[in-house]
C-alpha angles and dihedrals in degrees: 000000000000123000108261120241120249117259108285091236086070090067115120123254091213109067087024112244104359103152110161144001128216134010121111144278097250116148090244093055095043094050090046089051096050092049087058095045093254125131138180120247123162143130121261107270094030125103112262109278122203123208141198105168127196118242099033124218112230140162122211106209093231090055097057106133110226110190121215091251092050092048089051090050092048091051095057101030120119093195118126129221128217137174125221093351095128110002097164092050090054092051091048091048091051088054095050117118114236139171088271095043117048095171138029134208091201098100125180087261093055092046090050093047095052093042086057090051089050091053088052090052098251103100121062139187134206115206131196117205130193097199103309095336120104103226103165147350149142139228137202146140122283119208121165108320094335128097110202101205117217107174145332136201140196129201093174130035112281096008098120090043090054090051091051092045088054092050091050093047088070092220091128098021103040096169095048112137104161140019115206108215092179100203126026123246133170094254093056092041089057089054097054104276115158136192122236133178114270091239089056091049090052089051089054088050090056090047099046106031 
């Protein structure tokens, strides 16, 4: 029996959402956390930090913003989309250091934990291929009708947007009702992400899990 998390209303306001420290990344604990709206996020070398921010960043699939330029690109693109074709490669690509990303929170322990969830059927990846080349993708945890997004990457312009568009199109995830984006960032904001109170997010958890 794992030690239960504190009530999410106990989370700090500064830093926003920090709820607990320690524990492990076992499948049992991770699944218990996601069902409560809690997720791990920490730098390599730190203790495991667990978060439940308020407000919460979410994306409703129907509210995905597709710009004119992205729609034009989608109409002519020959890229192909797959799901769970190469989960570990997607996680590794999300962890790669680039000119825009000088550090990563996706440690070897995180990669191993989510690969384990993938083998159990809980973690999923969406891949974007240009021919045989993996150019973009994303991964996260699927429970009920919610996709808890963890990370995305892009090796060519628009590749991560194409992956997210595919996720929201419900071709591969027909019952999808909500994407948890966890924390806001300008990229997600440009794509239709919104912020909702934590209590409202937890009500959606009860509805869609």
